[in-house]
VOGU-3710 file (C-alpha; in Angstrom, 3 decimals, decimal comma):
1> mfvslkslff> 234,229/79,341/45,335  236,693/77,470/47,660  240,668/75,685/46,926  242,581/74,052/49,652  246,182/73,935/48,407  248,192/70,695/49,760  251,933/71,340/50,853  251,866/74,691/51,782  250,743/76,278/48,695  253,237/75,377/46,218
11> sqyknsfqsf> 255,991/72,917/48,305  255,564/72,781/51,946  255,855/69,578/53,737  253,918/68,350/56,530  256,961/68,153/58,767  257,964/71,539/58,049  255,030/73,624/59,708  255,486/76,817/61,695  255,473/76,857/65,094  252,042/78,451/66,076
21> pritkrslyg> 251,514/81,744/67,639  250,851/82,379/71,279  247,277/82,916/71,127  244,864/85,055/73,998  241,838/86,596/74,263  241,009/89,236/72,226  238,468/92,055/72,116  237,089/93,014/68,528  236,178/96,378/67,864  234,856/97,847/64,278
31> wgayvsafqs> 233,549/100,664/62,577  231,691/101,491/59,236  229,475/99,668/57,010  227,968/95,728/57,836  229,886/95,790/61,720  226,868/97,578/63,168  224,979/93,605/62,899  227,759/92,466/65,311  227,687/94,718/68,120  228,126/93,456/71,428
41> tgnskqsatt> 225,275/96,146/72,727  222,708/98,049/70,452  219,191/96,518/68,827  220,640/94,655/65,665  217,740/93,351/64,341  218,518/89,521/64,482  216,210/87,286/65,197  215,156/83,571/66,213  213,623/83,842/62,410  216,333/86,279/60,725
51> nfadlrards> 218,272/84,604/57,947  221,450/85,595/59,129  223,217/85,030/56,056  221,510/88,113/54,677  223,106/91,634/56,427  220,526/93,561/54,580  217,819/91,656/56,689  219,466/93,033/60,234  220,529/96,754/61,389  222,264/98,248/58,174
61> spllspkqls> 223,186/101,615/59,594  227,007/102,376/59,455  229,336/102,813/62,558  231,012/105,989/62,525  233,213/105,150/65,659  234,705/101,924/66,669  232,392/99,889/69,146  232,764/96,457/70,244  231,642/93,509/68,323  230,202/90,128/69,728
71> yskllpntnv> 232,119/86,829/69,195  228,148/84,877/69,342  226,666/87,459/66,455  229,455/86,779/64,041  229,097/82,702/65,084  225,199/82,544/66,149  223,979/79,231/67,556  227,887/78,405/68,376  229,680/78,381/72,246  232,403/80,670/72,154
81> edlvlssvgv> 233,840/80,365/75,560  236,619/78,280/74,361  237,549/80,183/71,373  240,216/82,881/70,598  240,437/84,757/67,692  243,484/84,457/66,096  243,539/86,152/62,893  241,819/88,682/60,622  241,790/89,875/57,457  240,255/92,535/55,310
91> gyghallsfy> 239,490/93,568/52,172  237,913/96,560/50,136  234,308/95,365/51,449  234,734/91,690/53,414  236,246/90,499/56,109  237,050/87,089/57,084  237,944/86,412/61,028  239,153/83,159/62,572  238,578/81,711/66,098  240,572/78,940/67,337
101> nkalnkslia> 239,602/76,207/69,531  242,699/74,425/70,746  240,898/71,374/72,710  239,629/70,429/68,757  242,313/72,056/66,927  239,810/73,682/64,819  239,325/76,663/63,168  235,554/78,638/63,018  235,378/81,201/60,457  233,410/84,008/60,387
111> afglnssnql> 232,989/86,097/56,964  231,039/89,025/56,287  230,635/91,807/53,628  230,578/91,837/49,878  230,831/88,224/48,320  229,981/88,680/44,599  232,882/86,603/43,838  232,187/84,062/47,143  235,297/85,554/48,461  233,345/85,028/51,891
121> gsktvnspah> 234,497/81,190/51,172  230,778/80,155/51,179  228,439/80,164/48,184  225,213/82,341/49,128  222,536/83,968/46,865  223,681/87,054/49,274  225,612/90,158/49,173  226,444/91,906/51,373  226,250/88,259/53,677  227,325/86,607/56,585
131> ttfsllgnvs> 228,662/83,426/56,911  230,200/80,706/58,727  232,343/77,395/58,275  235,104/75,194/60,160  238,470/74,180/59,410  241,227/72,001/60,770  243,873/73,563/62,104  244,967/76,961/63,430  244,623/79,820/60,890  247,663/81,820/61,308
141> qiacgrehsi> 247,455/84,343/58,875  244,306/85,850/56,601  244,501/88,643/53,835  241,965/89,689/51,391  241,577/91,572/48,025  238,487/93,537/46,154  237,175/90,148/45,476  239,495/87,429/46,559  240,824/85,815/50,191  243,733/83,586/51,537
151> llvssksdgd> 244,154/81,903/54,511  247,276/79,840/56,004  246,226/76,968/58,517  248,832/75,226/60,558  247,950/72,146/61,395  250,273/69,076/63,706  248,553/66,300/61,788  248,308/67,821/58,656  251,096/70,817/58,271  250,365/73,441/56,611
161> kvyvygsnsh> 247,918/74,682/53,559  246,855/77,754/52,135  243,149/77,981/51,414  241,978/80,516/48,803  238,545/81,887/48,076  236,867/84,464/45,652  237,571/85,453/41,697  240,657/84,149/39,833  239,430/86,473/36,791  243,003/87,879/36,996
171> gqlgvsdqen> 245,067/84,988/38,437  244,793/86,736/41,811  244,305/82,909/43,339  247,457/81,891/41,596  245,110/78,697/40,730  246,366/77,927/36,938  243,706/78,210/34,442  243,869/74,740/33,444  242,077/73,958/36,615  238,456/73,504/36,841
181> lqnfdnlihe> 237,019/76,058/38,963  233,893/75,881/37,873  233,415/72,510/39,829  234,486/73,664/43,182  230,803/73,776/44,174  231,664/72,113/47,763  233,008/74,250/50,584  236,718/72,044/50,693  238,163/70,976/47,386  241,791/69,486/47,939
191> stsngissiq> 243,847/70,033/44,750  245,189/66,483/43,298  248,162/68,339/42,027  251,284/69,075/44,033  250,375/72,754/44,709  249,301/75,386/41,827  252,379/75,686/40,324  255,555/74,992/40,081  257,353/76,946/42,843  261,479/76,328/43,685
201> skstikkfvc> 261,315/76,734/47,252  261,331/74,377/50,465  261,151/77,357/52,716  257,705/78,225/54,432  255,959/81,418/53,986  256,482/84,073/56,261  253,760/86,196/54,895  251,113/87,023/52,353  249,280/90,286/51,305  246,988/90,903/48,728
211> gldhtvllyn> 246,280/94,402/46,696  242,844/94,963/44,648  243,416/91,748/42,429  246,567/90,770/43,023  248,674/88,887/45,544  252,063/88,834/46,817  254,149/85,979/49,035  257,365/86,205/51,121  258,750/82,958/51,747  261,284/82,945/55,468
221> dgkvftfgwn> 264,070/82,485/52,908  263,506/86,226/51,474  262,043/84,696/48,445  259,024/86,901/46,770  256,458/85,603/44,608  253,707/87,454/42,927  250,558/86,359/40,588  247,288/88,239/39,569  246,296/91,225/37,301  249,444/93,324/36,452
231> adgqlgnget> 248,378/96,289/33,976  250,298/98,664/36,537  253,257/96,540/37,373  252,195/94,893/39,987  253,898/91,599/39,655  257,143/93,375/39,327  258,025/91,165/36,479  259,076/93,987/33,712  255,870/93,465/31,794  251,880/94,181/31,988
241> kkssipidis> 250,288/90,888/31,268  248,527/89,327/34,387  249,542/85,832/35,398  248,083/83,017/37,101  251,451/81,267/37,723  253,445/82,983/40,537  256,439/84,914/39,306  259,933/84,786/41,280  260,990/88,590/41,226  263,239/87,738/43,988
251> nsfdskvidi> 266,616/88,372/41,728  265,140/92,183/41,995  266,562/92,799/45,206  269,939/93,585/46,470  269,354/91,525/49,883  266,915/89,452/51,813  263,225/90,525/51,615  262,098/90,604/55,235  258,940/92,135/55,007  256,164/93,273/52,340
261> lsstdlnfak> 253,178/95,506/52,412  250,351/96,036/49,536  247,127/98,213/49,022  245,345/99,141/46,038  247,665/98,702/43,013  251,124/99,283/44,607  253,636/97,184/46,514  256,643/97,793/48,916  259,320/95,817/50,139  261,937/95,728/53,163
271> tenndlyvwg> 265,174/94,429/53,496  267,597/93,601/55,484  269,633/95,861/54,555  267,214/98,717/55,455  266,693/99,478/51,895  262,945/100,135/50,829  261,815/98,939/46,944  258,363/99,934/45,401  256,749/98,553/42,063  253,021/99,031/40,881
281> ngeymnnmln> 250,561/101,795/40,000  252,499/105,191/40,310  250,365/107,431/39,005  249,404/109,907/41,756  253,160/110,141/42,440  252,535/107,637/45,439  256,040/105,915/44,771  258,553/108,073/46,594  261,047/108,155/43,897  260,027/111,385/42,760
291> sssdkilipt> 259,126/109,851/39,166  256,261/110,811/37,258  256,149/106,853/35,402  252,352/106,175/36,225  253,886/102,358/36,104  256,725/101,159/38,051  257,439/97,539/36,408  260,188/96,315/38,665  260,779/96,716/42,350  263,151/100,083/42,301
301> kidfpfgkii> 264,605/100,904/45,463  264,097/104,209/47,169  266,473/106,643/47,170  265,591/108,691/50,058  267,566/109,426/53,317  264,737/108,174/55,685  267,213/107,293/58,459  266,436/103,111/59,710  262,952/102,295/59,018  260,671/100,942/61,660
311> sfatggphsl> 257,375/101,031/59,610  255,492/101,833/56,364  252,288/101,520/54,422  251,030/102,348/51,253  247,661/103,300/50,363  246,091/103,676/46,931  247,258/107,014/45,982  249,998/107,515/49,035  252,433/105,961/51,001  254,216/106,553/54,369
321> vvnddgnvyv> 256,914/105,903/55,900  258,633/105,965/59,592  261,896/105,937/61,022  263,065/105,289/64,468  262,991/109,361/65,189  259,504/108,761/65,158  259,154/110,961/62,082  256,534/110,285/59,486  257,295/110,927/55,870  254,398/110,869/52,918
331> sgfgalglgk> 254,278/110,870/49,295  251,345/111,057/46,614  248,141/112,481/46,024  245,002/113,374/48,439  244,386/114,037/51,800  248,072/113,516/53,208  248,188/114,808/56,777  249,988/118,204/55,175  246,815/120,169/55,380  244,265/121,002/53,095
341> stlsspiptk> 246,431/123,216/51,041  248,825/120,580/50,251  247,352/117,699/48,080  250,412/116,201/46,304  253,809/115,790/47,175  256,033/113,805/44,883  259,008/113,280/46,947  258,685/112,469/50,695  257,785/115,032/52,760  257,762/115,256/57,089
351> ipnlcqikkv> 254,301/115,676/58,598  254,471/118,220/60,941  251,996/117,468/63,282  253,261/113,760/64,116  256,515/112,802/66,423  257,115/109,285/68,529  255,273/107,515/66,060  255,801/103,674/65,962  253,456/101,951/63,588  251,615/103,353/60,264
361> yastdynlai> 248,798/102,171/58,656  247,019/102,522/55,633  244,051/101,831/53,403  242,966/103,291/50,227  242,548/106,920/51,012  243,081/107,446/54,644  245,732/106,414/57,555  246,063/105,434/60,890  249,442/106,191/62,951  250,597/105,616/66,968
371> dsngkvfvwg> 252,583/106,986/68,590  255,124/105,908/71,314  252,033/106,756/74,303  249,538/104,746/72,553  247,798/107,850/71,116  246,219/106,786/67,539  245,694/109,542/64,995  243,626/109,312/61,669  243,369/111,558/58,512  242,412/110,987/55,023
381> innasgilgi> 239,349/111,204/52,347  235,801/109,989/54,623  232,790/108,183/53,162  229,109/107,552/53,526  230,303/104,805/55,858  232,344/106,747/57,816  235,447/104,965/57,258  237,977/107,650/59,183  236,054/106,515/62,682  235,713/109,903/63,856
391> gntnsqfspi> 231,980/109,933/64,732  231,262/111,753/61,137  231,456/111,964/57,400  233,640/114,786/57,039  237,599/114,016/55,528  240,536/115,226/57,311  243,766/116,800/55,749  245,348/116,838/59,126  245,886/114,261/61,803  243,596/114,794/64,769
401> efpldsnidp> 243,096/112,071/67,803  241,195/108,679/67,176  238,755/107,974/69,473  239,533/104,635/71,189  237,875/102,470/74,081  240,228/102,454/77,110  240,348/98,673/77,086  242,182/99,132/73,712  246,064/98,672/74,125  246,297/100,284/70,719
411> lkakfelgnl> 250,450/99,603/70,878  249,607/95,779/71,248  246,673/95,789/69,376  246,219/94,969/65,452  244,681/97,225/62,938  243,046/95,902/59,796  241,741/98,737/57,561  239,659/97,868/54,723  237,521/100,698/52,320  234,039/99,937/53,588
421> fsliy> 234,833/99,127/57,094  237,896/98,307/59,410  238,762/96,041/62,517  240,725/95,972/65,703  241,474/93,424/67,594
//
């Protein structure tokens, strides 16, 4: 299922598109489930007679450590020489990757993984699946949840558009209930309305993020909108009723919001005053508020002396913050990086074995941290897909060094962490 939304999602204009990001050739690495089918080297079972859409017909063994992936295997029967990898999004068990052809002003999308709700952007009888399609313009952002995906496409001729795919069962696509989703059988369907809801913003979208079944948008003017599943307060509007109509929660913040993050059922927002706000599921004390409330229904400021915040991340039952001294603080439950004997922390607690950290990433049960020298550390709960990427399926309760190819510069690379597999580009 696929929807193309005119006028930059809700109320954008053709002459207000954002400038394109500078794109360079990038190598792509992956580990975990499904990605072995796309290895640059190795014995993939793909052949001339293979139905490439069916991942189960190919090598299904998980990669337990990062391996380089092939553009050609992601985009079969395609000349990849003129393509650059512009954006990647990884969800619970699926991914969309955009390859841009500047000469043609066209993006080729490779999508693979779980496809129970057509979150790959193309209907297929297979799940897991592998599919490809094209869009006019340059895809500058991709975000994926459990069963939904969102892309921002910039085109000099058409302005900016947001494309949404997958399940709207909880309103996570932002498509109003009265729209006839059953008729979206073709790859491209353009809404005849002026967007999917009336958001009063003449600004452009800065960023969007997906939780499992909800979506958060940040505009360049600092406005924040939410839609989707809301049983744990994910939408931040003081209620627990789901909504397909985007909700403006901008007044919940004392100053302009400059960044947002979401994972599973928890959200974070950072303001220009260096304040960090949290809302959503808090049952694991992952909210850094020292609160036992299992639902944080409105964005709530975290009152803790972090210092200047340079990075933050939210997983499922845990959260992370990095300050400008390079210290990492964690709260929540699970393999927090505090050792096997400390599985919970209701307040932000410094991880003793990490220093000079510049960036953190998190998914549901695990984390990555990058220090100023480019070393990468990983810790968390592993799974059968080897999601920690350390060569085995053992969990790690304290940070250990993450194995990386020498061709990767972690300080410049981007990490997209999922539950079944992860990608670096």
